BAKE-601568 format. One line per 4 residues: number of its first residue (from 1); their letters; for each residue x, y, z of C-alpha. Coordinates in Angstrom, 2 decimals. Each point is the difference from the previous one (the first is absolute). Layout:
BEGIN
NUM> a> X,Y,Z  ...;
This chain:
BEGIN
1> mttr> -54.09,-6.38,53.52  0.75,2.13,-2.94  3.35,0.68,-1.84  0.56,1.97,-2.94;
5> pget> 1.59,-2.40,-2.61  3.92,0.66,-0.94  0.39,2.03,2.78  -0.71,-1.91,3.70;
9> cslq> 0.24,-3.06,0.95  -1.95,-1.60,3.33  2.23,-1.00,2.43  -2.67,-2.63,1.07;
13> tqtc> -1.77,-1.63,-2.94  1.44,-2.80,-1.30  0.76,1.50,-3.71  1.71,3.28,-0.82;
17> cgfg> -1.75,2.65,-2.00  0.38,-0.51,-3.89  -1.10,-3.81,0.04  -3.11,-1.12,-0.11;
21> falg> -2.02,-2.49,2.68  -0.10,-2.78,-3.04  4.00,0.45,-0.69  0.76,-0.36,3.60;
25> vfll> -1.99,-3.08,0.17  1.70,-1.44,-2.63  3.65,1.21,1.10  -0.61,-1.73,3.59;
29> gvlg> -2.24,-3.03,-0.76  1.15,-1.20,-3.51  3.81,0.89,-0.13  0.53,0.08,4.07;
33> legr> 1.70,3.06,0.23  -0.01,2.31,3.19  -0.15,3.47,0.87  -1.63,3.25,-1.31;
37> ggvf> 0.29,1.33,-3.34  3.88,-1.79,0.10  0.95,-3.18,-2.29  1.75,-2.35,2.11;
41> aqge> 1.47,-3.27,-0.57  -1.89,-3.04,1.44  0.69,-0.06,3.46  1.68,3.33,0.50;
45> arpd> -1.04,1.58,2.64  -0.73,3.75,-0.24  2.44,2.54,1.79  -1.65,1.32,3.40;
49> pety> -0.78,3.58,-0.03  2.35,2.77,1.11  0.00,3.21,1.69  2.70,2.63,-0.63;
53> hwvl> 0.55,3.06,2.57  1.15,2.94,-1.85  1.28,3.39,1.75  0.62,3.26,-2.36;
57> paqh> 1.22,3.14,1.96  -1.22,2.63,-1.66  3.61,1.82,-1.72  -0.30,-2.92,-2.45;
61> egvt> -1.65,-0.92,-3.00  -1.26,-3.44,0.37  1.00,-3.53,1.33  0.16,-3.15,-1.85;
65> vvdl> -2.32,-2.99,1.67  0.01,-3.34,-1.91  0.15,-1.48,-3.53  -3.58,-0.99,-1.23;
69> hpgd> -0.58,-2.89,-2.39  -2.52,-0.19,-2.79  -3.52,-0.73,1.97  1.10,0.93,3.27;
73> cyvi> -2.56,1.56,2.22  1.23,3.44,2.05  -1.42,2.41,2.17  1.05,2.67,2.73;
77> qrvd> -1.80,-0.90,3.27  0.96,2.33,2.08  1.77,3.51,0.06  1.44,2.07,2.87;
81> gmvy> 1.88,3.35,0.47  -0.25,3.38,-0.65  1.99,2.35,-2.40  0.09,3.70,0.31;
85> fgdp> 0.21,2.00,-3.34  0.28,3.82,1.45  3.33,1.59,0.75  2.09,-2.14,2.09;
89> lsev> -0.50,0.10,3.93  3.39,0.53,1.55  -1.04,-2.27,2.67  -0.49,-2.78,-2.06;
93> helq> 3.63,0.08,-1.69  1.63,-2.22,2.30  -2.48,-2.29,0.27  -0.39,0.02,-3.67;
97> rqfs> 3.86,-1.32,0.02  -0.88,-2.95,1.87  -1.41,-1.63,-2.51  1.24,-2.59,-2.05;
101> dpva> 0.39,-0.07,-4.16  -3.77,-1.88,-1.31  0.07,-3.48,1.00  -2.44,-2.62,-1.13;
105> hlve> 0.15,-4.10,1.37  -2.21,-3.00,0.66  -1.88,-0.28,3.48  -0.44,-3.34,1.00;
109> hped> -3.55,-1.27,1.21  -0.20,-1.07,3.43  -0.43,-3.89,0.17  -3.02,0.13,2.31;
113> ypde> -1.65,2.59,-1.86  0.28,-0.85,-3.86  -2.85,1.96,-1.18  0.47,2.99,2.43;
117> haec> 1.82,2.97,-2.44  3.56,-0.40,0.60  1.65,3.36,2.13  3.75,0.60,0.60;
121> qlag> 1.30,-0.69,3.41  3.64,0.70,-0.91  1.74,2.03,2.22  0.82,2.59,-2.94;
125> cvdm> -4.05,0.19,-0.69  -0.69,0.67,3.56  2.65,2.89,0.04  -1.71,1.15,-2.89;
129> eqlt> -3.29,0.25,0.83  1.03,1.83,3.15  1.91,2.56,-2.13  -2.89,0.34,-2.10;
133> rlvt> -2.50,0.89,2.84  2.47,2.57,1.28  0.35,1.86,-3.46  -3.61,-0.46,-0.42;
137> trfl> -0.70,1.60,3.40  2.42,2.88,-1.32  -2.07,0.50,-3.08  -2.94,0.38,1.78;
141> elgt> 0.93,2.16,2.91  2.01,2.42,-2.39  -0.82,-0.28,-3.36  -2.93,1.26,-1.93;
145> sqgr> -2.99,-2.22,-1.13  0.71,1.09,-3.88  3.54,-1.85,-0.20  -0.89,-3.22,2.22;
149> rlan> -0.97,-3.05,-2.26  -0.51,-3.59,1.27  1.00,-2.63,-2.27  -3.30,-0.93,-1.08;
153> hrpt> -1.07,3.54,-1.01  -1.59,0.47,-3.15  1.54,3.41,-1.79  -2.11,2.51,-1.52;
157> pldg> 0.81,3.20,-2.07  -0.80,1.73,3.25  3.20,-1.33,1.25  2.17,0.26,-2.74;
161> mrgg> -0.39,-3.64,-0.41  2.46,-0.71,2.67  -0.04,-2.89,2.49  -0.74,-3.91,0.41;
165> vysd> 1.80,-2.74,-1.70  -0.59,-2.26,-3.26  1.09,-3.41,-0.94  1.69,-0.35,-3.72;
169> vgsa> 0.58,-3.01,-1.59  1.75,1.12,-3.32  -1.19,3.35,-1.14  2.40,2.25,-2.08;
173> erpr> 0.87,2.13,2.81  -0.38,-1.40,3.26  0.76,3.02,2.30  -2.85,2.13,-1.87;
177> yrqa> -3.40,-0.77,0.67  -1.65,0.37,-3.20  -3.31,-2.00,0.50  1.66,-2.75,-2.29;
181> aeqr> -1.64,-3.46,0.07  3.30,-1.22,1.91  -0.67,2.33,2.86  -2.79,-0.48,2.78;
185> mayr> -0.14,2.51,3.07  -0.08,-1.69,3.55  -3.41,1.19,0.47  -1.06,-1.99,-2.73;
189> hlrt> 2.13,-3.14,1.19  -1.92,0.34,3.28  -3.27,-0.06,-1.14  0.76,-3.16,-2.38;
193> agrd> 1.67,-1.58,2.84  -3.54,0.96,2.01  -1.82,-1.87,-2.64  2.42,-3.32,0.64;
197> ncye> 1.53,0.61,-3.54  3.21,0.71,-1.40  1.81,1.16,-3.41  1.01,-2.68,-2.33;
201> akaa> 3.53,0.56,-1.78  -0.45,-0.16,-3.55  3.61,-0.50,-0.83  3.71,-0.68,2.17;
205> rtlt> 0.38,3.55,1.62  1.50,1.42,2.97  -2.25,1.49,2.82  1.34,3.57,0.96;
209> ihir> -2.14,2.58,2.40  0.63,3.54,-0.20  -1.16,3.45,1.30  -2.34,1.93,-2.00;
213> dgqq> 1.28,3.66,-0.43  -1.26,2.03,-2.86  2.95,2.19,1.12  2.77,-2.75,-0.16;
217> nrdr> 1.25,2.23,3.35  2.57,-2.15,2.05  -0.07,2.42,2.90  -2.95,-2.36,1.34;
221> tgvy> -0.02,-1.01,3.49  -1.33,-3.30,1.94  -0.34,-3.30,-1.11  -2.54,-2.58,-1.65;
225> sgyv> -0.10,-3.60,0.34  -2.42,-3.12,-0.78  -0.50,-3.92,-0.53  -0.48,-1.25,-3.46;
229> yleh> -1.59,-3.52,-0.14  1.25,-2.18,-2.77  -2.05,-3.00,-1.08  2.28,-2.62,-2.57;
233> hhgs> -1.64,-1.30,-3.02  2.86,-1.73,-1.53  3.01,-2.67,1.38  2.24,0.67,2.53;
237> prrr> 2.09,3.07,-1.41  3.39,1.28,0.47  -1.09,3.05,1.50  1.95,3.21,1.10;
241> vaar> -0.84,1.42,3.35  1.40,2.67,2.15  -0.02,-1.92,3.56  3.06,1.67,1.16;
245> wlwg> 0.35,3.62,1.42  1.98,2.34,2.15  -1.81,2.20,2.53  2.07,1.81,2.67;
249> gvav> 3.19,-1.73,-1.31  -1.35,-3.74,0.49  -0.59,-2.18,-2.56  -3.81,-1.67,0.40;
253> ggsl> -1.31,-3.01,-2.13  1.31,-2.67,-2.02  0.95,-1.03,-3.87  -0.58,2.00,-2.94;
257> srsd> -1.26,-2.50,-2.00  -2.18,-3.06,-0.46  0.69,-3.01,-2.05  -1.79,-2.64,-1.22;
């Protein structure tokens, strides 16, 4: 498996990119440390990997997913949904109002299948998926092909550099895509995840997800959603997570924070 030093980490090998094999052997064999790329006290277990589900309705500029620590490895594993960048469709207005504010929350891995990709089974998530399918059907029936953009869209000058989502881990202007080193489009994440790799956080940063729109038009309709995989390379943190949210007036989820 190949990785690009300083950019991605393997999800399977026992040494994070940027650390040579000899150093890994030294840390594991001589110092008795544990984990990939992280520094742990002897006997301290590495936190389990986590998966975060995020939902970003098109009229909003972004959603905060999770706080990263130096050495953490993260990647968008899956994206769903469609956003329409043409003139708003009257048939979609009422449906669009049913989407809540942007939200991100921790998804529990099934105990019987810990290695499988986690998927949100909360009632709010199921309702959102049904609404997403309904809105997408309206776009396909009534909208133009030039206005429809999937979440993994790769914008070009021909489409006004509009469509798709990108991650941001600390750029100077998060809601505007400027090809900054801290920004990565979803299609790049998916290719990285397909190679069983992830991106290494260089410093403590907050991970956010945004819709790419070169025209910064807030009349967009539709919704994007997806899952972020996070592998910890540090001791158990005090981590902020958005694990409680409203859907249809009903509170879903649990605690908003996790402490040591």
